VEXBA-238362 format. One line per 10 residues: number of its first residue (from 0); their letters; for each residue x, y negated, z negated of C-alpha. Coordinates in nm, 3 decimals, m for minus. Layout:
N
NUM) a) X/Y/Z; ...
END
This chain:
216
0) mgdcgtndvn) 0.637/m0.066/m2.699; 0.352/m0.249/m2.536; 0.501/m0.600/m2.546; 0.785/m0.689/m2.315; 0.915/m0.939/m2.064; 1.076/m0.903/m1.724; 1.426/m0.885/m1.869; 1.360/m0.558/m2.049; 1.050/m0.428/m1.874; 1.216/m0.101/m1.769
10) khvsvwyfgy) 1.311/m0.018/m2.128; 0.949/0.016/m2.237; 0.699/0.299/m2.211; 0.415/0.058/m2.141; 0.362/m0.305/m2.043; 0.091/m0.570/m2.048; 0.019/m0.686/m1.694; m0.178/m1.004/m1.617; m0.391/m0.963/m1.305; m0.561/m1.257/m1.136
20) gsmcnptslk) m0.632/m1.125/m0.785; m0.771/m0.796/m0.657; m0.609/m0.607/m0.945; m0.878/m0.757/m1.170; m1.114/m0.511/m1.010; m1.135/m0.168/m1.180; m1.217/0.001/m0.850; m0.902/m0.139/m0.690; m0.699/m0.008/m0.982; m0.862/0.336/m0.990
30) rrgiipfesq) m0.811/0.391/m0.618; m0.439/0.349/m0.680; m0.436/0.587/m0.975; m0.409/0.310/m1.234; m0.618/0.366/m1.547; m0.513/0.109/m1.812; m0.511/0.197/m2.182; m0.702/m0.125/m2.232; m0.815/m0.426/m2.028; m0.899/m0.767/m2.171
40) paklkgykvd) m1.009/m1.098/m2.019; m0.741/m1.359/m2.084; m0.632/m1.712/m1.999; m0.289/m1.838/m1.900; m0.194/m2.195/m1.981; 0.040/m2.391/m1.753; m0.055/m2.210/m1.431; m0.316/m2.238/m1.159; m0.424/m1.992/m0.889; m0.376/m2.091/m0.526
50) fqlggmanlv) m0.455/m1.883/m0.219; m0.133/m1.871/m0.020; 0.077/m1.624/0.176; m0.191/m1.516/0.420; m0.478/m1.605/0.188; m0.356/m1.397/m0.107; m0.391/m1.527/m0.464; m0.075/m1.668/m0.620; 0.021/m1.804/m0.961; 0.158/m2.157/m0.934
60) qdetsmchgv) 0.316/m2.337/m1.227; 0.121/m2.648/m1.326; 0.149/m2.778/m1.681; m0.194/m2.945/m1.662; m0.381/m2.630/m1.558; m0.513/m2.309/m1.706; m0.617/m2.001/m1.512; m0.804/m1.687/m1.612; m0.760/m1.321/m1.532; m0.743/m0.975/m1.686
70) lhhvtmdmfk) m0.473/m0.829/m1.909; m0.414/m0.460/m1.839; m0.208/m0.240/m2.071; m0.046/0.016/m1.839; 0.230/0.276/m1.843; 0.559/0.198/m1.673; 0.473/0.449/m1.399; 0.152/0.259/m1.332; 0.343/m0.069/m1.327; 0.583/0.076/m1.069
80) vlsaieasye) 0.282/0.149/m0.849; 0.166/m0.210/m0.893; 0.515/m0.337/m0.809; 0.512/m0.139/m0.486; 0.170/m0.279/m0.394; 0.284/m0.635/m0.473; 0.620/m0.594/m0.297; 0.606/m0.945/m0.148; 0.573/m1.094/m0.498; 0.828/m1.138/m0.777
90) vmdahptpya) 0.784/m1.029/m1.137; 0.764/m1.310/m1.392; 0.724/m1.337/m1.768; 0.383/m1.459/m1.879; 0.215/m1.522/m2.215; m0.162/m1.510/m2.155; m0.403/m1.532/m2.446; m0.677/m1.266/m2.471; m1.033/m1.377/m2.539; m1.058/m1.118/m2.818
100) pynrlngsgp) m0.834/m0.891/m3.030; m0.622/m0.641/m2.842; m0.452/m0.312/m2.928; m0.082/m0.246/m2.911; 0.035/0.111/m2.856; 0.324/0.224/m3.073; 0.474/0.552/m3.180; 0.195/0.625/m3.426; m0.092/0.538/m3.194; m0.309/0.229/m3.142
110) aagtcfspva) m0.275/m0.048/m3.397; m0.472/m0.369/m3.433; m0.327/m0.663/m3.244; m0.347/m1.032/m3.314; m0.670/m1.211/m3.233; m0.637/m1.499/m2.987; m0.256/m1.493/m2.991; m0.051/m1.499/m2.667; 0.067/m1.160/m2.544; 0.414/m1.106/m2.395
120) avaftvhpeh) 0.323/m0.978/m2.051; 0.434/m0.975/m1.689; 0.264/m1.105/m1.375; 0.341/m1.135/m1.006; 0.411/m1.462/m0.827; 0.562/m1.601/m0.509; 0.784/m1.892/m0.611; 0.757/m2.224/m0.422; 1.111/m2.193/m0.284; 1.019/m1.855/m0.136
130) laklqqenpg) 0.710/m2.005/0.030; 0.921/m2.292/0.165; 1.172/m2.044/0.306; 0.894/m1.849/0.478; 0.772/m2.171/0.640; 1.121/m2.251/0.764; 1.180/m1.900/0.900; 0.833/m1.867/1.058; 0.740/m2.216/1.182; 0.510/m2.078/1.450
140) nralyeslps) 0.325/m1.837/1.221; 0.115/m2.082/1.020; m0.135/m1.806/0.938; 0.135/m1.648/0.719; 0.112/m1.928/0.466; m0.203/m2.124/0.550; m0.475/m1.862/0.608; m0.791/m1.866/0.400; m0.869/m1.565/0.180; m1.121/m1.328/0.330
150) eryiriiteg) m1.477/m1.320/0.202; m1.423/m0.956/0.103; m1.111/m1.045/m0.098; m1.296/m1.314/m0.291; m1.578/m1.068/m0.359; m1.337/m0.802/m0.490; m1.180/m1.054/m0.728; m1.507/m1.194/m0.862; m1.662/m0.850/m0.910; m1.361/m0.755/m1.123
160) lrhfgvdpaw) m1.367/m1.078/m1.320; m1.735/m1.028/m1.402; m1.680/m0.664/m1.493; m1.427/m0.756/m1.760; m1.619/m1.057/m1.891; m1.398/m1.339/m1.768; m1.530/m1.693/m1.826; m1.827/m1.744/m1.587; m1.702/m2.095/m1.504; m1.378/m1.944/m1.372
170) vewveaqpfa) m1.567/m1.684/m1.172; m1.775/m1.961/m1.015; m1.457/m2.152/m0.931; m1.313/m1.851/m0.750; m1.641/m1.797/m0.564; m1.639/m2.161/m0.453; m1.300/m2.134/m0.279; m1.306/m2.167/0.102; m1.285/m1.827/0.270; m1.289/m1.664/0.611
180) ptklaadyfk) m1.636/m1.508/0.652; m1.667/m1.135/0.710; m1.756/m1.055/1.069; m2.106/m0.930/1.135; m2.145/m0.604/1.321; m2.276/m0.797/1.622; m1.955/m1.001/1.635; m1.723/m0.708/1.698; m1.600/m0.632/2.048; m1.820/m0.393/2.241
190) vptpadsasl) m1.731/m0.199/2.554; m1.993/m0.285/2.817; m2.202/0.000/2.950; m2.173/0.033/3.331; m2.489/m0.018/3.532; m2.462/0.338/3.675; m2.405/0.497/3.336; m2.626/0.792/3.431; m2.356/0.910/3.674; m2.071/0.893/3.424
200) rlytleqlak) m1.883/1.216/3.376; m1.919/1.385/3.038; m1.631/1.569/2.869; m1.637/1.835/2.600; m1.395/1.819/2.306; m1.207/2.114/2.457; m1.161/1.927/2.785; m1.039/1.615/2.609; m0.787/1.821/2.413; m0.669/1.983/2.737
210) ykgern) m0.598/1.654/2.914; m0.418/1.497/2.616; m0.439/1.149/2.760; m0.364/1.236/3.121; m0.571/1.060/3.383; m0.815/1.273/3.578
END
């Protein structure tokens, strides 16, 4: 029941999902109520990871490349949650290879899987034609498809990759990607304090509730 592709994904009780972005991070998964049966570092031949669509990670087909990520074995209910989160992506068939043996759930319980063999799984991607369409429909919104990933996003991904033991060279590659730095506290907008601040009127919470936004 664990192995399936996109054509029959809804017929299965569980599915292997290949994560390569923030869903590599166990904290990101747990906050969304997703607790996989098993998670394994894995590699996917014929694809690379690009940061597109507002700086988000995306799987791009490239026969000369290989990318790394984490295989999660999840229930169909958990996968539906993931699908809702990744609503701007499309589901695709993928056959990543785990670094180590994996388990496959069946009617009688966990059974040993095949060591270093590709797993029939699913992943999320935004196809090139979809990206091209977005560019055509939003010519003035270059940030939609050209923005750098945020520093925080890169950190979430790399923390997850390290947690699950993904190849250190791949983690270093992700860390080396250009990103938009996180703002320092001093960089945020501050409301200036008036010179005569001592004469400013003070309000209690009860007074604020009474006015409900009315000017006084």
